All heavy atoms as an XYZ file, in Angstrom:
515
protein
N     -12.489     -0.887      4.651
C     -11.580     -0.166      5.506
C     -11.083      1.086      4.774
O     -10.811      1.057      3.585
C     -10.403     -1.064      5.879
C      -9.351     -0.350      6.695
S      -7.959     -1.394      7.132
C      -8.395     -1.785      8.796
N     -10.949      2.171      5.487
C     -10.502      3.441      4.930
C      -9.000      3.388      4.639
O      -8.213      2.927      5.456
C     -10.801      4.553      5.935
C     -10.437      5.925      5.474
C     -11.006      6.984      6.392
C     -10.064      7.191      7.555
N     -10.425      8.338      8.375
N      -8.613      3.857      3.451
C      -7.197      3.930      3.094
C      -6.611      5.221      3.632
O      -7.206      6.283      3.514
C      -7.020      3.914      1.584
C      -7.421      2.627      0.963
C      -7.189      2.711     -0.520
N      -7.720      1.524     -1.149
C      -7.742      1.340     -2.437
N      -7.273      2.263     -3.249
N      -8.230      0.240     -2.947
N      -5.426      5.105      4.217
C      -4.746      6.282      4.751
C      -3.273      6.213      4.406
O      -2.671      5.144      4.445
C      -4.874      6.350      6.272
C      -6.269      6.575      6.780
C      -6.317      6.680      8.296
O      -5.782      5.784      8.967
O      -6.901      7.660      8.779
N      -2.696      7.353      4.067
C      -1.254      7.499      3.938
C      -0.832      8.374      5.104
O      -1.271      9.519      5.219
C      -0.853      8.131      2.592
C       0.649      8.336      2.534
C      -1.327      7.263      1.427
N      -0.018      7.821      5.980
C       0.403      8.520      7.197
C       1.859      8.945      7.025
O       2.718      8.114      6.750
C       0.249      7.615      8.428
C      -1.216      7.186      8.555
C       0.742      8.315      9.684
C      -1.447      6.063      9.527
N       2.112     10.243      7.171
C       3.458     10.784      7.045
C       3.894     11.264      8.422
O       3.209     12.080      9.052
C       3.500     11.947      6.032
C       4.905     12.517      5.941
C       3.008     11.475      4.662
N       5.035     10.751      8.884
C       5.581     11.127     10.183
C       6.963     11.732      9.972
O       7.784     11.166      9.253
C       5.706      9.896     11.107
O       4.433      9.253     11.196
C       6.189     10.277     12.483
N       7.207     12.886     10.584
C       8.518     13.522     10.542
C       9.096     13.471     11.953
O       8.503     14.007     12.893
C       8.425     14.974     10.045
C       7.760     15.008      8.667
C       9.817     15.617     10.006
C       7.441     16.394      8.163
N      10.251     12.824     12.096
C      10.875     12.683     13.411
C      11.594     13.982     13.780
O      11.867     14.823     12.911
C      11.893     11.527     13.413
O      13.010     11.892     12.588
C      11.271     10.227     12.921
N      11.937     14.153     15.059
C      12.707     15.333     15.460
C      14.045     15.440     14.722
O      14.564     16.540     14.521
C      12.919     15.130     16.967
C      11.767     14.278     17.387
C      11.522     13.350     16.217
N      14.580     14.299     14.275
C      15.854     14.304     13.536
C      15.659     14.668     12.062
O      16.609     14.753     11.305
C      16.524     12.933     13.655
N      14.393     14.854     11.641
C      14.115     15.238     10.266
C      13.891     14.073      9.318
O      13.709     14.266      8.121
N      13.877     12.855      9.838
C      13.590     11.694      8.997
C      12.091     11.609      8.755
O      11.285     11.943      9.620
C      14.078     10.412      9.662
C      15.582     10.357      9.808
C      16.047      9.116     10.542
O      15.242      8.496     11.270
O      17.222      8.768     10.405
N      11.723     11.165      7.558
C      10.321     11.094      7.180
C       9.935      9.642      6.963
O      10.618      8.903      6.253
C      10.052     11.905      5.902
C      10.437     13.374      6.132
C       8.600     11.780      5.474
C      10.440     14.209      4.887
N       8.838      9.235      7.598
C       8.312      7.878      7.435
C       6.949      7.984      6.763
O       6.105      8.775      7.170
C       8.166      7.198      8.793
C       7.558      5.824      8.704
C       7.353      5.200     10.078
O       8.314      5.174     10.869
O       6.217      4.763     10.353
N       6.765      7.188      5.711
C       5.493      7.142      4.995
C       4.922      5.744      5.181
O       5.583      4.753      4.880
C       5.684      7.451      3.494
C       4.361      7.345      2.762
C       6.309      8.821      3.299
N       3.698      5.660      5.682
C       3.064      4.371      5.955
C       1.660      4.375      5.366
O       0.948      5.364      5.456
C       2.994      4.139      7.464
C       2.418      2.812      7.857
C       2.461      2.621      9.369
C       1.905      1.274      9.748
N       1.961      1.043     11.186
N       1.295      3.241      4.755
C      -0.047      3.092      4.180
C      -0.836      2.128      5.053
O      -0.343      1.056      5.403
C       0.031      2.547      2.735
C      -1.365      2.301      2.187
C       0.795      3.512      1.844
N      -2.049      2.499      5.410
C      -2.941      1.620      6.158
C      -4.234      1.465      5.387
O      -4.700      2.397      4.730
C      -3.243      2.196      7.542
C      -2.082      2.152      8.485
C      -2.468      2.652      9.863
O      -3.396      3.438     10.029
N      -1.742      2.211     10.876
N      -4.803      0.263      5.451
C      -6.104      0.030      4.840
C      -6.059     -0.338      3.372
O      -7.080     -0.306      2.698
N      -4.870     -0.676      2.858
C      -4.764     -1.096      1.458
C      -3.928     -2.357      1.410
O      -2.745     -2.342      1.720
C      -4.125     -0.014      0.602
C      -4.059     -0.381     -0.849
N      -5.151     -0.285     -1.668
C      -3.057     -0.865     -1.598
C      -4.807     -0.686     -2.879
N      -3.535     -1.048     -2.859
N      -4.557     -3.461      1.014
C      -3.847     -4.729      0.936
C      -3.140     -4.851     -0.402
O      -3.602     -4.340     -1.418
C      -4.826     -5.893      1.112
N      -2.028     -5.551     -0.381
C      -1.308     -5.858     -1.609
C      -0.265     -4.821     -1.979
O      -0.190     -3.746     -1.396
N       0.561     -5.173     -2.958
C       1.648     -4.285     -3.358
C       1.192     -3.010     -4.064
O       1.984     -2.117     -4.302
C       2.500     -5.157     -4.287
C       1.608     -6.258     -4.740
C       0.605     -6.461     -3.643
N      -0.092     -2.905     -4.383
C      -0.609     -1.685     -4.993
C      -0.449     -0.471     -4.100
O      -0.542      0.667     -4.566
N      -0.176     -0.692     -2.818
C       0.019      0.430     -1.899
C       1.217      1.270     -2.327
O       1.257      2.473     -2.062
C       0.186     -0.055     -0.468
S       1.626     -1.101     -0.215
N       2.177      0.663     -3.011
C       3.343      1.418     -3.481
C       2.920      2.500     -4.479
O       3.529      3.556     -4.539
C       4.364      0.484     -4.129
C       5.003     -0.519     -3.182
C       5.883      0.129     -2.165
C       7.169      0.582     -2.807
N       8.067      1.255     -1.876
N       1.875      2.238     -5.250
C       1.377      3.236     -6.196
C       0.831      4.464     -5.470
O       0.888      5.572     -5.997
C       0.289      2.645     -7.094
C       0.822      1.577     -8.025
O       2.032      1.620     -8.356
O       0.043      0.698     -8.421
N       0.290      4.257     -4.267
C      -0.273      5.363     -3.488
C       0.809      6.325     -2.996
O       0.531      7.498     -2.767
C      -1.063      4.837     -2.294
C      -2.294      4.002     -2.599
C      -2.886      3.448     -1.300
C      -3.327      4.822     -3.333
N       2.022      5.832     -2.822
C       3.082      6.663     -2.248
C       4.189      7.012     -3.239
O       5.094      7.756     -2.887
C       3.719      5.941     -1.036
O       4.299      4.712     -1.468
C       2.709      5.681      0.056
N       4.105      6.506     -4.460
C       5.188      6.692     -5.432
C       5.541      8.165     -5.643
O       6.709      8.548     -5.545
C       4.799      6.048     -6.758
C       5.909      6.017     -7.775
C       5.485      5.469     -9.129
C       4.513      4.335     -9.062
N       4.181      3.748    -10.353
N       4.554      9.006     -5.912
C       4.829     10.420     -6.171
C       5.335     11.138     -4.921
O       6.220     11.991     -4.999
C       3.587     11.119     -6.706
C       3.224     10.669     -8.108
C       1.979     11.367     -8.623
O       1.125     11.781     -7.843
N       1.877     11.485     -9.928
N       4.786     10.786     -3.779
C       5.226     11.398     -2.527
C       6.682     11.039     -2.250
O       7.493     11.904     -1.907
C       4.330     10.946     -1.370
C       4.660     11.487      0.006
C       4.625     13.002      0.020
C       3.696     10.919      1.034
N       7.035      9.766     -2.416
C       8.416      9.340     -2.190
C       9.373     10.024     -3.155
O      10.468     10.434     -2.762
C       8.525      7.820     -2.313
C       7.858      7.086     -1.156
C       8.005      5.580     -1.267
O       9.156      5.111     -1.435
O       6.988      4.881     -1.204
N       8.965     10.177     -4.417
C       9.815     10.849     -5.402
C      10.044     12.310     -5.014
O      11.153     12.833     -5.145
C       9.191     10.756     -6.786
N       9.014     12.962     -4.508
C       9.127     14.363     -4.113
C      10.000     14.539     -2.873
O      10.688     15.548     -2.734
C       7.740     14.944     -3.854
N       9.990     13.545     -1.986
C      10.758     13.646     -0.748
C      12.242     13.362     -0.947
O      13.067     13.775     -0.147
C      10.188     12.688      0.309
C       8.803     13.047      0.825
C       8.270     11.940      1.724
C       8.831     14.375      1.564
N      12.585     12.642     -2.006
C      14.003     12.367     -2.265
C      14.369     10.915     -2.008
O      13.533     10.023     -2.099
N      15.624     10.713     -1.658
C      16.188      9.370     -1.510
C      15.471      8.562     -0.431
O      15.223      9.046      0.669
C      17.669      9.475     -1.148
C      18.354      8.138     -0.985
C      19.809      8.280     -0.573
O      20.339      9.403     -0.598
O      20.402      7.258     -0.216
N      15.159      7.307     -0.771
C      14.557      6.372      0.186
C      15.681      5.602      0.872
O      16.544      5.035      0.210
C      13.614      5.388     -0.534
O      12.585      6.130     -1.177
C      13.000      4.395      0.432
N      15.671      5.601      2.200
C      16.733      4.914      2.943
C      16.294      3.556      3.468
O      17.117      2.790      3.937
C      17.220      5.772      4.120
O      16.106      6.048      4.973
C      17.826      7.081      3.627
N      15.002      3.257      3.388
C      14.510      1.971      3.863
C      13.131      1.696      3.314
O      12.424      2.610      2.888
N      12.772      0.418      3.305
C      11.466      0.012      2.798
C      11.022     -1.219      3.567
O      11.522     -2.310      3.318
C      11.546     -0.279      1.298
C      10.189     -0.549      0.678
O       9.168     -0.403      1.366
O      10.157     -0.910     -0.511
N      10.114     -1.038      4.519
C       9.622     -2.152      5.333
C       8.209     -2.495      4.882
O       7.366     -1.610      4.738
C       9.634     -1.785      6.807
N       7.960     -3.753      4.642
C       6.641     -4.216      4.210
C       5.816     -4.632      5.429
O       6.324     -5.273      6.342
C       6.759     -5.417      3.269
C       7.742     -5.252      2.121
C       7.202     -4.368      1.055
C       8.005     -4.359     -0.213
N       9.300     -3.729     -0.187
N       4.532     -4.256      5.429
C       3.632     -4.678      6.504
C       3.015     -6.024      6.130
O       3.168     -6.494      4.991
C       2.503     -3.654      6.713
O       1.697     -3.628      5.538
C       3.053     -2.267      7.002
N       2.270     -6.608      7.027
C       1.592     -7.873      6.716
C       0.524     -7.660      5.649
O       0.250     -8.564      4.869
C       0.948     -8.483      7.976
O       0.104     -7.516      8.588
C       1.998     -8.932      8.961
N      -0.051     -6.452      5.569
C      -1.038     -6.150      4.532
C      -0.431     -6.232      3.130
O      -1.119     -6.518      2.169
C      -1.622     -4.746      4.727
C      -2.577     -4.625      5.880
C      -3.126     -3.205      5.994
O      -2.356     -2.237      5.800
O      -4.327     -3.081      6.265
N       0.867     -5.965      3.012
C       1.532     -5.984      1.710
C       1.446     -7.368      1.067
O       1.335     -7.497     -0.147
C       3.002     -5.574      1.863
C       3.746     -5.494      0.557
C       3.692     -4.340     -0.204
C       4.490     -6.556      0.099
C       4.376     -4.250     -1.410
C       5.176     -6.484     -1.105
C       5.113     -5.323     -1.859
N       1.480     -8.412      1.887
C       1.481     -9.783      1.373
C       0.085    -10.335      1.087
O      -0.038    -11.452      0.601
C       2.216    -10.703      2.347
C       3.681    -10.327      2.456
O       4.337    -10.086      1.446
N       4.186    -10.251      3.661
N      -0.944     -9.547      1.353
C      -2.307     -9.969      1.054
C      -2.618     -9.670     -0.408
O      -1.953     -8.852     -1.038
C      -3.293     -9.222      1.955
C      -3.171     -9.507      3.446
C      -4.097     -8.584      4.234
C      -3.472    -10.959      3.742
N      -3.638    -10.322     -0.981
C      -4.006    -10.024     -2.372
C      -4.383     -8.559     -2.539
O      -5.016     -7.969     -1.671
C      -5.232    -10.911     -2.627
C      -5.177    -11.972     -1.581
C      -4.474    -11.364     -0.394
N      -3.959     -7.982     -3.648
C      -4.266     -6.585     -3.957
C      -5.768     -6.419     -4.098
O      -6.418     -7.169     -4.804
C      -3.570     -6.176     -5.247
C      -3.490     -4.675     -5.409
O      -4.436     -3.973     -5.004
O      -2.473     -4.207     -5.936
N      -6.338     -5.441     -3.436
C      -7.787     -5.246     -3.419
C      -8.347     -4.964     -4.807
O      -9.458     -5.335     -5.111
C      -8.145     -4.116     -2.464
C      -7.875     -4.497     -1.025
C      -7.982     -3.326     -0.088
O      -7.754     -2.181     -0.464
N      -8.323     -3.597      1.147
N      -7.587     -4.291     -5.670
C      -8.072     -3.987     -7.011
C      -8.147     -5.241     -7.886
O      -8.845     -5.272     -8.872
C      -7.177     -2.950     -7.694
C      -7.569     -1.522     -7.389
C      -7.172     -1.105     -5.989
O      -6.071     -1.497     -5.551
O      -7.943     -0.414     -5.328
N      -7.396     -6.279     -7.534
C      -7.367     -7.483     -8.348
C      -8.414     -8.505     -7.923
O      -8.637     -9.477     -8.612
C      -5.975     -8.116     -8.296
C      -4.925     -7.241     -8.938
C      -3.542     -7.834     -8.826
O      -3.352     -8.903     -8.278
N      -2.562     -7.127     -9.346
N      -9.057     -8.277     -6.784
C     -10.074     -9.205     -6.312
C     -11.348     -9.013     -7.123
O     -11.762     -7.897     -7.413
C     -10.374     -8.970     -4.826
C      -9.232     -9.270     -3.857
C      -9.674     -8.921     -2.441
C      -8.798    -10.713     -3.924
N     -11.956    -10.101     -7.499
C     -13.214    -10.022     -8.233
C     -14.257    -10.847     -7.511
O     -13.941    -11.766     -6.772
C     -13.058    -10.530     -9.683
O     -12.604    -11.885     -9.632
C     -12.093     -9.683    -10.474
N     -15.504    -10.543     -7.778
C     -16.610    -11.267     -7.164
C     -17.504    -11.771     -8.290
O     -17.861    -11.030     -9.191
C     -17.408    -10.337     -6.244
C     -18.602    -11.008     -5.653
N     -18.503    -11.956     -4.673
C     -19.915    -10.882     -5.924
C     -19.726    -12.375     -4.366
N     -20.583    -11.734     -5.113
N     -17.843    -13.055     -8.235
C     -18.691    -13.618     -9.263
C     -19.834    -14.354     -8.581
O     -19.626    -15.180     -7.696
C     -17.879    -14.593    -10.127
C     -18.711    -15.256    -11.198
C     -17.877    -16.102    -12.099
N     -17.115    -17.063    -11.338
C     -16.242    -17.903    -11.857
N     -15.990    -17.871    -13.132
N     -15.596    -18.764    -11.127
N     -21.050    -14.045     -8.973
C     -22.219    -14.721     -8.428
C     -22.524    -15.961     -9.279
O     -22.260    -15.984    -10.470
C     -23.446    -13.814     -8.452
C     -23.328    -12.686     -7.441
O     -22.718    -12.915     -6.372
O     -23.817    -11.582     -7.709
N     -23.072    -16.948     -8.662
C     -23.493    -18.132     -9.409
C     -22.475    -19.251     -9.346
O     -21.373    -19.094     -8.833
N     -22.845    -20.419     -9.865
C     -21.953    -21.580     -9.830
C     -20.775    -21.403    -10.792
O     -20.839    -20.637    -11.740
C     -22.862    -22.732    -10.281
C     -23.924    -22.074    -11.094
C     -24.124    -20.702    -10.495
N     -19.703    -22.113    -10.479
C     -18.533    -22.091    -11.368
C     -18.897    -22.668    -12.728
O     -19.703    -23.586    -12.838
C     -17.387    -22.920    -10.759
C     -16.813    -22.259     -9.519
O     -16.941    -21.029     -9.374
O     -16.247    -22.989     -8.715
N     -18.280    -22.110    -13.756
C     -18.547    -22.613    -15.099
C     -17.881    -23.956    -15.271
O     -16.791    -24.196    -14.803
C     -17.999    -21.620    -16.139
C     -18.704    -20.297    -16.108
C     -18.105    -19.329    -17.127
O     -17.461    -19.808    -18.072
O     -18.307    -18.137    -16.979
N     -18.565    -24.861    -15.969
C     -18.014    -26.183    -16.240
C     -17.438    -26.173    -17.637
O     -17.944    -25.516    -18.535
C     -19.096    -27.261    -16.132
C     -19.652    -27.368    -14.739
C     -20.747    -28.439    -14.679
O     -21.077    -29.055    -15.682
N     -21.281    -28.642    -13.496
N     -16.337    -26.943    -17.807
C     -15.718    -27.027    -19.128
C     -16.059    -28.295    -19.816
O     -16.344    -29.276    -19.341
C     -14.203    -26.899    -19.003
C     -13.850    -25.535    -18.497
C     -12.344    -25.319    -18.522
O     -11.610    -26.051    -19.165
N     -11.904    -24.297    -17.848
């Protein structure tokens, strides 16, 4: 899935930053600099994607599990 950072500015001048296509809390890294540049954060709502495993931490291993 394509990662997107969507910035919306309301008529009242409020700015909403939303990340789509990135699972896990790593999405905060995608917006950290943008949020710092915009100033004070007045709210932080987590999507259902936030609670999924971070995509960078997922690994794939071929073959049977190693036995101890």
